[in-house]
Backbone of each chain as ProteinMPNN parsed JSONL, in Angstrom:
{"seq_chain_A": "XXXXXXXXXXXXXXXXXXXXXXXXXXXXXXXXXXXXXXXXXXXXXXXXXXXXXXXXXXXXXXXXXXXXXXXXXXXXXXXX", "coords_chain_A": {"N_chain_A": [[15.338, -1.879, 25.482], [15.635, 0.148, 22.649], [13.097, 0.863, 20.317], [11.789, 1.908, 16.942], [8.922, 3.267, 16.529], [6.52, 3.462, 13.964], [3.656, 5.287, 12.477], [0.994, 5.571, 10.512], [-1.164, 7.333, 8.306], [-4.556, 7.115, 9.485], [-3.725, 6.107, 11.734], [-1.691, 7.87, 12.536], [-2.993, 10.119, 12.967], [-4.27, 9.204, 15.406], [-2.215, 9.03, 17.215], [-1.146, 11.68, 17.074], [1.404, 12.031, 15.874], [3.981, 10.715, 13.571], [5.891, 9.235, 14.092], [7.689, 7.448, 16.765], [10.288, 7.093, 19.382], [10.527, 4.246, 21.117], [10.789, 2.813, 24.293], [11.14, -0.551, 25.237], [11.193, -3.76, 26.924], [13.702, -5.986, 26.953], [13.584, -8.836, 24.71], [10.97, -8.302, 24.109], [7.915, -9.018, 22.098], [6.034, -8.606, 19.168], [3.422, -8.677, 19.831], [3.836, -7.874, 22.812], [4.676, -5.145, 22.249], [2.34, -4.102, 20.933], [0.541, -4.234, 23.068], [1.876, -2.53, 24.939], [1.615, -0.121, 23.38], [-1.15, 0.293, 23.505], [-1.424, 1.549, 25.872], [-0.924, 4.1, 25.111], [-2.994, 4.614, 23.644], [-5.347, 6.166, 24.273], [-8.098, 6.66, 23.886], [-8.849, 4.438, 22.879], [-8.819, 4.047, 19.879], [-7.715, 2.413, 18.103], [-7.935, -0.623, 16.334], [-8.423, -4.182, 17.728], [-6.297, -5.752, 17.249], [-3.907, -4.592, 15.533], [-2.565, -4.387, 12.178], [0.944, -5.064, 12.002], [4.249, -4.259, 10.742], [7.431, -5.27, 10.654], [10.607, -3.801, 10.216], [9.966, -3.491, 7.511], [8.426, -5.59, 6.902], [5.521, -7.593, 7.024], [4.445, -8.744, 10.061], [4.235, -11.395, 12.508], [2.366, -11.607, 15.781], [4.049, -13.111, 17.498], [6.387, -12.634, 16.85], [9.86, -11.947, 17.77], [11.325, -8.885, 18.828], [13.958, -6.728, 17.993], [16.663, -4.726, 19.174], [16.695, -1.223, 17.786], [14.928, -1.869, 15.755], [12.528, -1.283, 13.154], [9.261, -0.479, 13.654], [6.224, -0.859, 12.307], [2.99, 0.481, 12.356], [0.309, -0.61, 10.812], [-2.466, 0.782, 8.996], [-5.695, -0.209, 7.534], [-5.079, -0.968, 4.338], [-5.321, 0.989, 1.38], [-4.465, 1.348, -1.3], [-4.357, 1.598, -5.069]], "CA_chain_A": [[15.889, -1.666, 24.438], [14.787, 1.106, 21.789], [12.777, 0.66, 18.827], [11.272, 3.052, 16.41], [7.352, 2.837, 16.168], [5.957, 4.327, 12.752], [2.469, 5.35, 12.611], [0.753, 5.951, 9.026], [-2.573, 7.776, 7.993], [-5.392, 7.409, 10.524], [-3.07, 5.959, 13.019], [-0.882, 8.96, 12.962], [-3.907, 10.928, 13.583], [-4.558, 8.818, 16.636], [-1.048, 9.381, 18.116], [-0.682, 12.923, 16.983], [2.777, 11.996, 15.249], [4.099, 9.764, 12.743], [6.99, 8.315, 14.629], [8.301, 7.666, 18.121], [11.383, 6.107, 19.873], [9.805, 3.405, 22.37], [11.682, 1.636, 25.336], [10.445, -1.836, 25.617], [11.814, -4.643, 27.594], [14.497, -6.991, 26.185], [12.962, -10.039, 24.33], [9.599, -8.026, 23.744], [7.417, -9.41, 20.961], [5.217, -7.659, 18.324], [2.36, -8.531, 20.859], [4.161, -7.055, 23.64], [4.595, -3.976, 21.695], [1.121, -3.614, 20.827], [0.157, -4.117, 24.499], [2.641, -1.067, 25.326], [1.104, 1.017, 22.433], [-2.368, 0.558, 23.631], [-1.424, 2.531, 26.943], [-0.934, 5.321, 24.767], [-4.311, 5.161, 22.902], [-6.334, 6.21, 25.674], [-9.553, 6.694, 23.402], [-9.461, 3.26, 22.314], [-9.367, 4.149, 18.289], [-7.089, 1.397, 17.177], [-8.669, -1.988, 16.31], [-7.981, -4.935, 18.887], [-5.159, -6.222, 16.842], [-3.715, -3.903, 14.131], [-1.35, -5.023, 11.46], [2.396, -4.5, 12.235], [5.463, -4.759, 9.961], [8.719, -4.925, 11.37], [11.635, -3.773, 9.216], [9.185, -3.406, 6.151], [7.758, -6.885, 6.523], [4.472, -7.981, 7.671], [4.971, -9.589, 11.211], [3.127, -12.016, 13.495], [2.248, -11.237, 17.05], [5.151, -13.823, 18.351], [8.013, -12.233, 16.438], [10.681, -11.109, 18.783], [11.825, -7.638, 18.431], [15.539, -6.664, 18.305], [17.132, -3.244, 19.255], [16.766, -0.628, 16.599], [13.857, -2.475, 14.756], [11.396, -0.259, 12.822], [8.077, -1.327, 13.787], [5.224, 0.141, 11.59], [1.639, -0.081, 12.695], [-0.301, -0.429, 9.517], [-3.751, 1.069, 9.056], [-6.18, -1.061, 6.5], [-4.678, -0.353, 2.981], [-6.29, 1.414, 0.499], [-4.185, 1.685, -2.594], [-5.043, 1.007, -6.287]], "C_chain_A": [[15.109, -0.693, 23.668], [14.501, 0.603, 20.488], [12.097, 1.903, 18.225], [9.979, 2.651, 15.805], [7.155, 4.065, 14.951], [4.462, 4.209, 12.827], [1.953, 6.181, 11.224], [-0.839, 6.52, 9.263], [-3.363, 7.92, 9.213], [-4.641, 7.276, 11.644], [-2.138, 7.01, 13.37], [-1.737, 10.083, 13.55], [-4.156, 10.564, 15.156], [-3.477, 9.165, 17.66], [-0.583, 10.748, 18.107], [0.877, 13.04, 16.462], [3.021, 10.905, 14.558], [5.298, 8.712, 13.209], [7.446, 8.742, 16.174], [9.448, 6.804, 18.665], [10.508, 5.445, 21.083], [10.893, 2.846, 23.108], [10.686, 0.522, 25.249], [11.475, -2.765, 26.138], [12.585, -5.58, 26.475], [13.79, -8.252, 25.847], [11.386, -9.519, 24.105], [9.173, -8.689, 22.242], [6.626, -8.452, 20.255], [4.134, -7.515, 19.367], [2.351, -7.674, 22.019], [4.059, -5.531, 23.266], [3.372, -3.277, 21.566], [0.347, -3.202, 22.32], [0.598, -2.475, 25.108], [1.872, 0.203, 24.416], [-0.358, 1.207, 23.031], [-2.555, 1.411, 25.051], [-1.491, 3.936, 26.399], [-2.24, 5.847, 23.762], [-5.373, 5.009, 23.9], [-7.808, 6.336, 25.019], [-9.961, 5.367, 22.618], [-9.69, 3.318, 20.678], [-8.672, 3.107, 17.547], [-7.9, 0.156, 17.274], [-7.857, -2.864, 17.325], [-6.542, -5.389, 18.4], [-4.611, -5.697, 15.556], [-2.54, -4.719, 13.514], [0.104, -4.24, 11.802], [3.288, -5.091, 11.211], [6.456, -4.332, 10.586], [9.95, -5.022, 10.24], [11.02, -4.019, 7.724], [8.688, -4.709, 5.728], [6.578, -7.219, 7.505], [4.892, -9.057, 8.946], [3.856, -10.25, 12.008], [3.288, -11.597, 14.94], [3.406, -12.12, 18.113], [6.424, -13.311, 17.883], [8.7, -11.523, 17.504], [11.485, -9.977, 18.223], [13.335, -7.329, 19.014], [15.744, -5.138, 18.426], [17.124, -2.667, 17.897], [15.753, -1.017, 15.483], [12.94, -1.169, 14.473], [10.052, -1.109, 12.794], [6.878, -0.42, 13.377], [3.967, -0.49, 11.981], [0.702, 0.431, 11.434], [-1.898, -0.379, 9.411], [-4.28, 0.042, 7.738], [-5.737, -0.187, 5.262], [-5.553, 0.131, 2.169], [-5.702, 1.966, -0.912], [-4.952, 1.179, -3.773], [-5.656, 2.177, -6.812]], "O_chain_A": [[13.912, -0.618, 23.942], [15.29, 0.071, 19.707], [11.854, 2.867, 18.951], [9.865, 1.904, 14.833], [7.533, 5.235, 15.019], [3.973, 3.144, 13.204], [2.44, 7.268, 10.914], [-1.554, 6.193, 10.21], [-2.988, 8.76, 10.032], [-4.732, 8.109, 12.545], [-1.77, 7.056, 14.544], [-1.337, 10.845, 14.429], [-4.231, 11.436, 16.023], [-3.765, 9.536, 18.798], [0.253, 11.114, 18.934], [1.501, 14.085, 16.647], [2.297, 9.949, 14.838], [5.51, 7.605, 12.715], [7.543, 9.869, 16.661], [9.438, 5.643, 18.255], [9.886, 6.143, 21.884], [11.887, 2.423, 22.518], [9.477, 0.749, 25.196], [12.641, -2.563, 25.797], [12.135, -5.835, 25.357], [13.329, -8.821, 26.837], [10.56, -10.413, 23.918], [10.014, -8.84, 21.357], [6.535, -7.355, 20.804], [3.88, -6.393, 19.804], [1.421, -6.94, 22.353], [3.392, -4.768, 23.964], [3.219, -2.117, 21.946], [-0.246, -2.156, 22.585], [-0.126, -1.583, 25.55], [1.65, 1.32, 24.883], [-0.763, 2.369, 23.032], [-3.65, 1.891, 25.346], [-2.003, 4.851, 27.043], [-2.452, 6.965, 23.291], [-6.047, 4.034, 24.231], [-8.731, 6.064, 25.786], [-10.98, 5.185, 21.952], [-10.641, 2.706, 20.192], [-9.009, 2.896, 16.382], [-8.525, -0.064, 18.311], [-6.783, -2.451, 17.763], [-5.639, -5.369, 19.237], [-4.836, -6.327, 14.523], [-1.776, -5.481, 14.106], [0.251, -3.018, 11.834], [3.145, -6.253, 10.83], [6.516, -3.202, 11.07], [10.208, -6.016, 9.56], [11.617, -4.704, 6.893], [8.515, -5.018, 4.549], [6.74, -7.098, 8.72], [5.584, -10.055, 8.743], [2.741, -9.747, 12.148], [4.411, -11.227, 15.282], [3.569, -11.816, 19.294], [7.465, -13.549, 18.496], [8.17, -10.579, 18.09], [12.229, -10.126, 17.254], [13.768, -7.599, 20.134], [15.014, -4.37, 17.798], [17.455, -3.345, 16.925], [15.805, -0.471, 14.38], [12.678, -0.275, 15.277], [9.822, -2.115, 12.122], [6.585, 0.601, 14.0], [3.795, -1.709, 11.98], [0.445, 1.605, 11.165], [-2.565, -1.372, 9.701], [-3.431, -0.455, 6.998], [-5.96, 1.02, 5.16], [-6.688, -0.34, 2.234], [-6.28, 2.833, -1.567], [-5.965, 0.489, -3.657], [-6.332, 2.113, -7.839]]}, "seq_chain_B": "XXXXXXXXXXXXXXXXXXXXXXXXXXXXXXXXXXXXXXXXXXXXXXXXXXXXXXXXXXXXXXXXXXXXXXXXXXXXXXXXXXXXXXXXXXXXXXXXXXXXXXXXXXXXXXXXXXXXXXXXXXXXXXXXXXXXXXXXXXXXXXXXX", "coords_chain_B": {"N_chain_B": [[11.26, -5.906, -16.197], [9.681, -3.559, -13.952], [9.101, -1.396, -10.969], [7.436, 1.106, -9.163], [7.146, 3.713, -6.641], [5.81, 6.878, -7.288], [6.009, 10.422, -7.496], [5.365, 12.382, -9.453], [2.888, 12.99, -12.334], [1.195, 9.95, -13.718], [2.327, 8.124, -16.609], [0.589, 6.462, -18.897], [0.871, 5.69, -21.405], [3.52, 5.611, -21.906], [4.367, 3.504, -20.205], [3.107, 1.505, -21.27], [4.499, 1.434, -23.886], [6.892, 0.929, -22.786], [6.917, -1.976, -22.146], [6.208, -3.376, -24.556], [6.937, -5.525, -27.177], [8.169, -7.23, -30.035], [8.109, -9.85, -29.5], [5.776, -10.191, -27.926], [2.303, -11.012, -28.265], [0.306, -9.649, -27.101], [-0.518, -6.702, -25.231], [-1.338, -4.999, -22.583], [-2.814, -2.498, -20.596], [-3.462, -1.243, -17.594], [-5.355, 1.032, -15.915], [-5.782, 3.003, -13.002], [-8.0, 5.205, -11.562], [-8.873, 8.458, -10.093], [-12.119, 8.879, -8.915], [-15.174, 10.476, -9.164], [-17.141, 10.212, -7.386], [-17.49, 8.394, -4.11], [-18.912, 5.937, -2.312], [-21.39, 7.457, -2.463], [-20.687, 9.945, -1.789], [-19.759, 13.209, -3.068], [-16.404, 13.681, -4.372], [-13.71, 15.631, -4.351], [-10.96, 15.497, -4.557], [-7.891, 13.413, -3.977], [-5.687, 12.342, -1.408], [-2.983, 10.499, -1.442], [-0.99, 8.523, 0.512], [1.998, 6.711, 1.698], [3.914, 4.057, 3.137], [6.901, 4.198, 2.198], [9.142, 2.76, 1.752], [8.635, 0.103, 2.188], [6.202, -0.202, 0.846], [7.368, 0.124, -1.903], [8.776, -2.259, -1.772], [6.895, -4.242, -1.476], [5.603, -3.61, -3.852], [7.267, -4.662, -5.745], [7.755, -7.219, -4.844], [5.04, -8.307, -5.819], [5.067, -8.065, -8.294], [7.047, -9.791, -9.145], [5.715, -11.97, -8.257], [3.733, -12.197, -10.155], [5.021, -12.34, -12.558], [6.25, -14.961, -12.246], [4.064, -16.422, -12.097], [2.749, -15.958, -14.751], [4.772, -16.04, -16.585], [5.994, -13.843, -17.988], [8.183, -11.278, -18.076], [7.93, -8.807, -18.749], [6.644, -6.421, -17.469], [5.378, -3.678, -15.897], [4.822, -1.401, -13.335], [3.45, 1.259, -11.604], [2.805, 3.248, -8.804], [1.091, 6.068, -7.801], [1.779, 8.954, -5.369], [0.815, 11.648, -3.207], [-1.212, 14.464, -3.733], [-3.967, 14.205, -5.811], [-6.021, 15.134, -8.391], [-9.442, 14.799, -9.543], [-10.038, 12.163, -12.007], [-7.219, 11.855, -12.367], [-4.526, 9.617, -12.917], [-3.909, 6.996, -10.551], [-2.612, 4.436, -10.252], [-0.621, 2.512, -12.372], [-0.716, -0.263, -14.454], [1.283, -2.119, -16.767], [1.369, -4.818, -18.886], [2.918, -7.314, -21.059], [2.795, -9.957, -22.903], [3.16, -13.066, -24.64], [0.709, -14.145, -25.17], [-2.73, -13.311, -25.008], [-4.496, -14.174, -22.426], [-2.863, -14.593, -20.405], [-1.642, -12.199, -20.079], [-3.74, -10.71, -19.247], [-4.326, -12.138, -16.913], [-2.244, -11.701, -15.178], [-2.113, -8.924, -15.008], [-4.492, -8.504, -13.614], [-3.787, -9.985, -11.229], [-1.827, -8.283, -10.243], [-3.212, -5.824, -9.729], [-5.24, -6.875, -7.696], [-3.686, -7.756, -5.562], [-2.136, -5.656, -4.928], [-4.017, -3.931, -3.766], [-4.664, -5.558, -1.403], [-2.375, -5.545, 0.1], [-0.139, -3.602, -0.244], [1.132, -1.143, 1.421], [-0.419, 1.439, 1.286], [-2.082, 4.672, 1.607], [-5.403, 6.355, 1.253], [-6.765, 9.557, 1.476], [-9.654, 10.92, 1.102], [-11.116, 13.769, -0.337], [-13.906, 16.041, 0.206], [-16.688, 17.842, -1.174], [-17.858, 19.446, 0.822], [-15.602, 20.221, 2.343], [-14.534, 18.631, 4.067], [-12.343, 15.888, 5.098], [-11.425, 12.388, 4.865], [-9.917, 9.41, 5.948], [-9.835, 6.565, 3.948], [-11.216, 3.24, 4.355], [-11.321, 0.438, 3.177], [-11.466, -1.907, 3.789], [-12.818, -2.601, 6.221], [-11.625, -2.498, 8.529], [-9.912, -5.143, 8.561], [-7.636, -7.278, 9.847], [-5.826, -9.454, 9.424], [-2.862, -10.807, 8.639], [-1.754, -9.903, 5.385], [-2.042, -12.133, 2.459]], "CA_chain_B": [[10.181, -5.554, -14.966], [9.915, -2.215, -13.287], [8.052, -1.138, -10.053], [8.134, 2.291, -8.627], [6.145, 4.69, -6.049], [6.159, 8.119, -7.818], [5.149, 11.634, -7.147], [4.789, 12.997, -10.705], [1.732, 12.261, -12.919], [1.719, 8.847, -14.438], [2.22, 8.197, -18.064], [0.344, 5.122, -19.263], [1.214, 5.488, -22.716], [5.016, 5.239, -21.872], [4.493, 2.346, -19.635], [2.595, 0.382, -22.383], [5.729, 1.209, -24.837], [8.199, -0.012, -22.083], [6.767, -3.678, -22.162], [5.837, -3.823, -25.707], [7.998, -6.114, -27.97], [7.67, -8.15, -31.068], [7.863, -11.3, -28.868], [4.572, -10.444, -27.469], [0.969, -10.633, -29.262], [-0.732, -9.046, -26.26], [0.048, -5.714, -24.409], [-2.413, -4.329, -21.854], [-2.332, -1.399, -19.58], [-4.566, -0.772, -16.502], [-5.038, 2.604, -15.242], [-6.625, 3.228, -11.954], [-8.088, 6.828, -11.58], [-9.699, 9.223, -9.217], [-13.46, 8.898, -9.26], [-15.627, 11.787, -8.448], [-18.149, 9.736, -6.281], [-17.255, 7.276, -3.531], [-19.989, 5.633, -1.403], [-22.445, 8.335, -2.683], [-20.348, 11.122, -1.511], [-18.835, 13.759, -4.189], [-14.999, 13.741, -4.086], [-13.08, 16.652, -4.956], [-9.451, 15.002, -4.841], [-7.583, 12.373, -2.851], [-4.263, 12.35, -1.002], [-2.328, 9.106, -1.425], [0.463, 8.436, 1.204], [2.509, 5.503, 1.494], [5.024, 3.539, 3.813], [7.295, 4.269, 0.898], [10.198, 1.7, 1.717], [7.694, -1.252, 2.486], [5.431, -0.127, -0.441], [8.301, -0.224, -3.006], [9.234, -3.721, -1.554], [5.8, -5.055, -1.75], [5.088, -3.686, -5.343], [8.393, -5.578, -6.645], [7.419, -8.673, -4.751], [3.836, -8.507, -6.513], [5.448, -7.912, -10.089], [7.847, -10.827, -9.346], [4.995, -13.298, -8.372], [2.949, -12.224, -11.367], [5.932, -12.888, -13.438], [6.556, -16.338, -11.973], [2.828, -17.221, -12.391], [2.365, -15.945, -16.148], [5.557, -16.377, -17.412], [6.598, -12.783, -18.682], [8.82, -10.199, -17.063], [7.357, -7.539, -19.48], [5.632, -5.623, -16.466], [5.757, -2.084, -15.376], [3.739, -1.056, -12.304], [3.902, 2.553, -10.973], [1.687, 3.918, -7.976], [1.353, 7.553, -7.383], [1.35, 9.346, -4.193], [0.507, 13.047, -3.113], [-2.489, 14.875, -3.93], [-4.496, 13.947, -7.108], [-7.239, 15.548, -8.938], [-10.398, 14.014, -10.284], [-9.547, 11.664, -13.334], [-5.865, 11.437, -12.467], [-4.193, 8.159, -12.535], [-3.229, 6.694, -9.033], [-2.016, 3.316, -10.699], [-0.61, 2.089, -13.98], [0.055, -1.523, -14.66], [1.168, -2.554, -18.017], [1.757, -6.106, -18.91], [2.621, -7.64, -22.277], [2.844, -11.46, -23.043], [2.981, -13.658, -26.025], [-0.8, -14.419, -25.343], [-3.801, -12.387, -24.007], [-5.095, -14.545, -21.28], [-1.946, -14.442, -19.403], [-1.475, -10.762, -19.751], [-4.845, -10.249, -18.337], [-4.384, -12.628, -15.579], [-1.235, -11.087, -14.54], [-2.434, -7.624, -14.676], [-5.358, -8.699, -12.421], [-3.43, -10.379, -10.129], [-1.1, -7.354, -9.62], [-4.206, -4.841, -8.944], [-5.842, -7.358, -6.375], [-2.535, -7.928, -4.566], [-1.849, -3.972, -4.475], [-5.252, -3.637, -2.822], [-4.513, -6.395, -0.228], [-1.106, -5.796, 0.989], [0.621, -2.616, -0.417], [0.937, 0.055, 2.506], [-0.503, 2.87, 0.573], [-3.475, 4.887, 2.262], [-5.739, 7.46, 0.71], [-7.635, 10.582, 2.265], [-10.383, 11.752, 0.124], [-11.575, 15.3, 0.163], [-15.26, 16.001, -0.001], [-17.205, 19.278, -1.494], [-17.995, 20.179, 2.033], [-14.264, 20.644, 2.635], [-14.104, 17.7, 5.181], [-11.424, 14.872, 4.646], [-11.591, 11.003, 5.644], [-9.133, 8.289, 5.425], [-10.654, 5.443, 3.352], [-10.986, 2.079, 4.802], [-11.96, -0.48, 2.297], [-11.43, -3.488, 4.422], [-13.667, -2.575, 7.487], [-10.405, -2.974, 9.482], [-9.542, -6.488, 8.272], [-6.414, -7.29, 10.475], [-4.679, -10.556, 9.514], [-1.681, -10.411, 7.67], [-2.3, -10.285, 4.032], [-1.164, -13.254, 1.765]], "C_chain_B": [[10.709, -4.249, -14.372], [8.762, -1.891, -12.37], [8.469, 0.212, -9.378], [6.841, 3.02, -7.783], [6.729, 6.011, -6.783], [5.306, 9.392, -7.486], [4.761, 12.474, -8.41], [3.693, 12.189, -11.454], [2.316, 11.077, -13.657], [1.463, 8.93, -15.976], [1.759, 6.785, -18.701], [0.699, 4.758, -20.479], [2.938, 4.899, -22.893], [5.132, 4.069, -21.206], [4.248, 1.23, -20.37], [3.978, 0.256, -23.323], [6.975, 0.493, -24.127], [8.028, -1.429, -22.277], [6.448, -4.155, -23.444], [7.019, -4.414, -26.412], [7.42, -6.918, -28.952], [7.426, -9.567, -30.552], [6.4, -11.391, -28.335], [3.294, -10.038, -28.215], [0.064, -9.97, -28.305], [0.069, -7.999, -25.264], [-1.228, -5.001, -23.991], [-1.988, -3.288, -20.871], [-3.689, -1.145, -18.679], [-4.176, 0.394, -15.911], [-6.208, 2.929, -14.198], [-7.056, 4.636, -11.728], [-9.039, 7.276, -10.489], [-11.134, 9.451, -9.513], [-14.219, 10.098, -8.549], [-16.726, 11.552, -7.427], [-17.472, 8.565, -5.489], [-18.214, 7.159, -2.392], [-21.045, 6.855, -1.402], [-22.028, 9.745, -2.152], [-19.311, 11.806, -2.547], [-17.501, 13.935, -3.652], [-14.635, 14.979, -4.979], [-11.533, 16.379, -5.359], [-9.171, 14.081, -3.832], [-6.022, 12.612, -2.683], [-3.667, 10.876, -0.773], [-1.126, 9.479, -0.628], [0.696, 7.128, 1.289], [3.765, 5.287, 2.587], [6.026, 3.235, 2.869], [8.456, 2.871, 0.866], [9.348, 0.323, 1.472], [6.874, -1.303, 1.038], [6.257, -0.658, -1.804], [8.627, -1.667, -3.084], [8.151, -4.601, -2.088], [5.401, -5.075, -3.433], [6.088, -4.672, -6.134], [8.123, -6.787, -6.428], [6.338, -9.101, -5.656], [4.196, -8.922, -7.939], [6.223, -9.205, -10.066], [6.955, -11.998, -9.128], [4.173, -13.243, -9.714], [3.919, -12.803, -12.65], [6.102, -14.343, -13.399], [5.186, -17.12, -12.457], [2.462, -17.21, -14.031], [3.454, -16.298, -16.956], [6.089, -15.235, -18.246], [7.049, -11.965, -17.518], [8.652, -8.841, -17.722], [6.235, -6.946, -18.489], [6.296, -4.368, -15.989], [4.441, -1.805, -14.453], [4.255, 0.266, -11.512], [2.46, 2.936, -10.1], [2.224, 5.429, -7.73], [1.2, 7.973, -6.059], [1.459, 10.882, -4.032], [-0.782, 13.287, -3.359], [-2.887, 14.643, -5.465], [-5.894, 14.55, -7.14], [-8.276, 14.392, -9.331], [-9.785, 13.568, -11.534], [-8.126, 11.386, -13.386], [-5.57, 10.281, -12.17], [-3.438, 7.965, -11.299], [-2.342, 5.522, -9.399], [-2.045, 3.131, -11.965], [0.043, 1.004, -13.967], [0.006, -1.786, -16.146], [1.947, -3.972, -18.107], [1.915, -6.659, -20.477], [3.361, -9.34, -22.188], [2.737, -11.971, -24.329], [1.504, -13.857, -26.248], [-1.647, -13.646, -24.352], [-4.06, -12.978, -22.805], [-4.021, -14.351, -20.309], [-1.333, -13.181, -19.213], [-2.692, -10.535, -19.048], [-4.64, -10.846, -17.021], [-3.181, -12.029, -14.735], [-1.389, -9.669, -14.141], [-3.641, -7.599, -13.374], [-4.954, -9.143, -11.322], [-2.615, -9.283, -9.412], [-2.153, -6.288, -8.95], [-4.788, -5.493, -7.644], [-4.744, -7.603, -5.299], [-2.283, -6.51, -3.863], [-2.743, -3.867, -3.47], [-5.267, -4.337, -1.628], [-3.498, -5.797, 0.616], [-0.157, -4.453, 0.753], [0.292, -1.612, 0.601], [0.844, 1.388, 2.074], [-2.073, 3.18, 1.212], [-3.928, 6.075, 1.258], [-6.866, 8.207, 1.597], [-8.303, 11.204, 1.361], [-11.073, 13.15, 0.725], [-12.944, 15.554, -0.446], [-15.707, 17.424, -0.494], [-17.527, 20.067, -0.238], [-16.863, 20.546, 2.686], [-13.832, 19.593, 3.675], [-13.092, 16.686, 4.342], [-11.448, 13.48, 5.427], [-10.682, 10.121, 5.079], [-10.014, 7.073, 5.027], [-10.278, 4.038, 3.873], [-11.756, 0.913, 4.183], [-12.109, -1.86, 2.784], [-12.251, -3.582, 5.65], [-12.67, -3.224, 8.583], [-10.025, -4.315, 9.616], [-8.074, -6.213, 9.049], [-5.593, -8.319, 10.384], [-3.844, -10.235, 8.456], [-2.239, -11.022, 6.314], [-1.383, -11.311, 3.34], [-1.269, -12.908, 0.304]], "O_chain_B": [[11.895, -3.927, -14.31], [7.603, -2.03, -12.76], [9.639, 0.438, -9.071], [5.69, 2.912, -8.204], [7.943, 6.197, -6.866], [4.098, 9.354, -7.25], [3.806, 13.245, -8.312], [3.548, 10.977, -11.292], [3.456, 11.02, -14.117], [0.599, 9.632, -16.5], [2.658, 5.998, -18.999], [0.862, 3.563, -20.726], [3.407, 4.087, -23.69], [6.101, 3.408, -21.578], [4.884, 0.179, -20.283], [4.501, -0.844, -23.498], [7.798, -0.259, -24.649], [9.02, -2.093, -22.579], [6.383, -5.379, -23.558], [8.101, -3.843, -26.273], [6.264, -7.318, -28.814], [6.648, -10.344, -31.106], [5.832, -12.481, -28.282], [3.179, -8.923, -28.724], [-1.052, -9.706, -28.752], [1.069, -8.329, -24.626], [-2.032, -4.507, -24.781], [-0.852, -3.279, -20.398], [-4.79, -0.884, -19.164], [-3.066, 0.737, -15.505], [-7.38, 3.085, -14.539], [-6.061, 5.361, -11.729], [-9.901, 6.52, -10.04], [-11.377, 10.259, -10.41], [-13.845, 10.572, -7.477], [-17.186, 12.453, -6.725], [-16.877, 7.733, -6.175], [-18.367, 8.082, -1.592], [-21.517, 7.196, -0.318], [-22.87, 10.638, -2.065], [-18.266, 11.249, -2.881], [-17.402, 14.333, -2.491], [-15.145, 15.256, -6.064], [-10.98, 16.939, -6.305], [-9.958, 13.871, -2.908], [-5.266, 12.983, -3.581], [-4.042, 10.224, 0.201], [-0.381, 10.425, -0.887], [-0.197, 6.325, 1.018], [4.51, 6.227, 2.863], [6.158, 2.041, 2.601], [8.472, 2.095, -0.09], [9.562, -0.388, 0.491], [6.912, -2.263, 0.269], [5.908, -1.573, -2.549], [8.75, -2.268, -4.15], [8.327, -5.489, -2.922], [5.044, -6.04, -4.109], [5.685, -5.378, -7.058], [8.133, -7.6, -7.352], [6.51, -10.14, -6.293], [3.737, -9.87, -8.577], [6.064, -9.847, -11.104], [7.266, -13.043, -9.701], [3.985, -14.301, -10.315], [3.525, -13.577, -13.522], [6.102, -14.966, -14.461], [5.196, -18.192, -13.061], [1.981, -18.204, -14.576], [3.211, -16.854, -18.026], [6.674, -15.583, -19.272], [6.562, -11.908, -16.389], [9.204, -7.844, -17.257], [5.04, -7.031, -18.768], [7.488, -4.157, -15.764], [3.277, -1.973, -14.819], [5.317, 0.287, -10.892], [1.326, 2.926, -10.579], [3.371, 5.831, -7.534], [0.377, 7.298, -5.442], [2.263, 11.419, -4.794], [-1.573, 12.354, -3.221], [-2.043, 14.931, -6.314], [-6.723, 14.514, -6.23], [-7.933, 13.212, -9.411], [-9.078, 14.348, -12.171], [-7.706, 10.729, -14.339], [-6.167, 9.722, -11.251], [-2.461, 8.656, -11.01], [-1.235, 5.547, -8.861], [-2.994, 3.386, -12.706], [1.214, 0.98, -13.587], [-1.053, -1.717, -16.769], [2.985, -4.193, -17.484], [0.939, -6.41, -21.184], [4.296, -9.685, -21.466], [2.186, -11.264, -25.172], [1.045, -13.758, -27.386], [-1.357, -13.397, -23.182], [-3.828, -12.204, -21.876], [-4.399, -13.863, -19.243], [-0.547, -13.014, -18.281], [-2.47, -10.013, -17.955], [-4.762, -10.134, -16.025], [-3.343, -11.941, -13.518], [-0.892, -9.23, -13.105], [-3.632, -6.826, -12.416], [-5.587, -8.838, -10.311], [-2.619, -9.24, -8.182], [-1.99, -5.923, -7.785], [-4.85, -4.828, -6.611], [-5.097, -7.622, -4.12], [-2.236, -6.269, -2.656], [-2.346, -3.715, -2.315], [-5.878, -3.803, -0.703], [-3.748, -5.552, 1.796], [0.642, -4.249, 1.667], [-0.875, -1.222, 0.638], [1.642, 2.296, 2.308], [-2.986, 2.361, 1.322], [-3.111, 6.683, 0.566], [-7.696, 7.61, 2.283], [-7.718, 12.072, 0.714], [-11.418, 13.445, 1.869], [-13.095, 15.262, -1.632], [-14.92, 18.297, -0.128], [-17.461, 21.295, -0.27], [-17.034, 21.243, 3.686], [-12.703, 19.732, 4.145], [-13.055, 16.692, 3.111], [-11.491, 13.531, 6.656], [-10.592, 10.006, 3.857], [-10.866, 6.657, 5.812], [-9.099, 3.685, 3.83], [-12.783, 0.498, 4.72], [-12.763, -2.758, 2.252], [-12.377, -4.707, 6.134], [-12.893, -4.201, 9.298], [-9.791, -4.727, 10.752], [-7.457, -5.157, 8.911], [-4.609, -8.327, 11.123], [-4.119, -9.486, 7.518], [-2.86, -12.064, 6.101], [-0.175, -11.368, 3.571], [-0.69, -13.596, -0.536]]}, "name": "protein", "num_of_chains": 2, "seq": "XXXXXXXXXXXXXXXXXXXXXXXXXXXXXXXXXXXXXXXXXXXXXXXXXXXXXXXXXXXXXXXXXXXXXXXXXXXXXXXXXXXXXXXXXXXXXXXXXXXXXXXXXXXXXXXXXXXXXXXXXXXXXXXXXXXXXXXXXXXXXXXXXXXXXXXXXXXXXXXXXXXXXXXXXXXXXXXXXXXXXXXXXXXXXXXXXXXXXXXXXXXXXXXXXXXXXXXXXXXXXXXXX"}
């Protein structure tokens, strides 16, 4: 299935883009997605367990993804 | 109650006027501004960026939580994105309540929650021309609550 991965701020710098369509196996969890992503992070610049939001809500690693989900990898926030 | 992510300069006095009413004995406005030095490095400006849909959703949720805790819905929160000069306002929080203690509590709750969980990032620009993303959390990665 296809999901849309979003990268922001320093993580967009890591991947050289802010969005990518990714193929992941059906039934993949957030944790599976992160393992998939790690293969693209060849310089190991992401923390071991970065925050993830699915469809604009913070998500735990065991959340099961669905086709078309918007999966955002969230760097440490710095608002205010 | 109103919350927004905005690109234009913030207007603290307008936010204050928006929450003021004769039912309220206290009205306060918090303004976060761009500081000239961070961690000892002279700053020339800051670029704020956001995951705008989620940031808007989180801001609204935080204002709703503050309303439930404090018992007022006279709350306006605006966070700016884009490039800001020194001294410009990055965030404005206006709260009015019958009593001052609850107004201060609500305002404090809102700014602390913004810093914990709203997906907004800032890249500081320094006098030597370099730029860096700010990480105030030392890469904390548990889900914010």
